N, C-alpha and C positions, 0 to 999 in steps of 0.2 A: 430161781429162788426156792423151788420146791425140793431140789436135790441137795442143796448145800446143808440144810438142817439134818438130813439123813446121813450125810457124810460125817458131819461133826458129831452126830449122835453115835455113829459107829466107833469113832475115836474115843469118846467118853465112855461108852459101854465096855469097850475092850479094857480100858484102864480100870474101871470099877470091877470087872470080872477078875482081873489080876489081883486086886486087893482082897477079894474073897478067897482066892486059891491060896494066897500066902498068909491068910488069917491076920492081915495087918490091922484091920479094924479092931479085932479082939485084943491084940497086943497093945495098941494105943489106948484102948479103953481101960485095960488092966493097969496101965501106967498113968492113967488120968490125963492123957495127952490128946483126947479126941477133939477138943476145941481147937487146938493148934493144928491138928491134921485137917479138920474141916476148913479152917482158915487157909491153909496151904492149898487145898483142893479148889477153893473159891478163887484164890489168886491165880492158880494155874488156868482155871477156866477163863478168867478175865484176860490173861496173857494170850491164850489161844484166840479169844474173840477179837482182841486188838490186832493180832497178826493177820487173822483171816480178813478182817475189815480192811486193813491196809492193802492186802493183796487185791481185794475186790475193788477198792478205790483206784489202785494203780492200773488194773486192767480196764476199768471204766474210763480213766483219763487217757490212756493210750488209745483205746478204741475211739474215743471222742476226737482226739488229735488226728488220727488217721482218717476219720470221717469228715474232717474239716472244721470242727468246732474249736472255739477259743478256749484256752486253758483258764482264762479269767472267768468264764461262764461257770466253771466248776465251783467257785466260791459260794454261789447261791445254795449249794447242796451241803455245806458244812454242818448245819444242824442235823441233817439226816445221818451223818457219819456217827455221831454220838448215839443216836437212837439205834443204829445198826449194831454197834458194839454192845449195847445193853440187850438188844434182842438176841444176839448170839450168846451172850453170857447167860441170859435166862434159859435158853435151850440147853446149854451145857450143864447148868446147875440142875435143871429138871432131870436130865438123863443121868447125872451122877446120883441124884437122890433115887431115881427109879431103879438104877442098877444096884444100889445098896439094898433096896427092898426086894427085888426079884432075884438077885444073885447069879443070874445066868445071862450070857451074851445073847443067846437066841431069844429068850423071853423078853429081854429088854428091847431088842431091835424089832421084834414083832409088835410089841406095844407101841413103840415110837412110830413105826410105819403106819399102824392103824390110827394113831393120833394125828399123823400128817395127812392121811386120807380124809379123816373126819374133819380136820381143820380146813382142808381145801374145800370140802363141801360147805362148811360153815362160811368160809370167805365168799363163795360164789352165790350162796342162797340167803344167808342171814349174817351179813358182814358185821353188824354191831355185836353179835354174840360171839364173834371169833376171839374177842379178848379173853374169853373163858378157856381157851385152848392155848397152852404155852407153845405148841408147835407152830402156831401161826405168827409168832413174834417177829421173825425175820421178814416175812412178806409184808406185815403191817409196818415194820420199821423202815423198810425201803420204799414204802408207798407205791408198790408195784401196781396195785389195782386202782390207785387214785393219783394220776399224774399231776392233777392240779394242786395236790397237797405236797408234792415233792419238795418245793422250795419254801413251804410255809413253816416258819419257826414255831408257831403255836401248835400246829399238828405234830411236829417233831417232838416238842416238849411233852405233849400228851402221850405219844407213843413211848417216849423215854420213861415217863412216870409209870406207865403200865408195866413196862419191861422191868423196871427197878422193883416194882411191887412183886413181880414173879420171882425175881432173884431173892428177895427178902423172904418170901414164903417158903421157897424151896431150900434156902440156906438154913432156916430154922427147922424145917422138916428133916433135913439131912442130919443136923446135929442131934435132934431128938431120936432119929432112927439109929444112929451110931451109938448113942448112950443106952438104948434098949437092947442092943445086940450083944 
């Protein structure tokens, strides 16, 4: 779960870097289409998050079946799937905003990697504070460090709300950043 956010971040950072090289943000702003472009970026991030979660669920289900677990046992984890989608969406939105601010693939990925390292340290030493780092969203959403919370709908709802708050904060920040550029 530590590597997946970095892979997704690389994907989002590469797209954002391409936007800067083609001056797409400036063109969209000049035509007053920045809101539509940000909405499109958010929907694309959501699409990637859903597809990635579907692949993660499929590999988990196949691994469970091969290991001898019942497919019916997977239904207890349904609330976590929504939290995982929102966690991935939050990370992708964060990296899109960060890439818009930093404008370079290398600086974006260095910042994301440092954020992941700091987030891991926060998860291991001060877990309640990890909600302040968006790079920990996926680990929290999958309840990797709290197996007892894996099937809890309440814990999944709390993680979902935290991740949705991150998406909202970074979506507004992305729109404001694009309007200023």
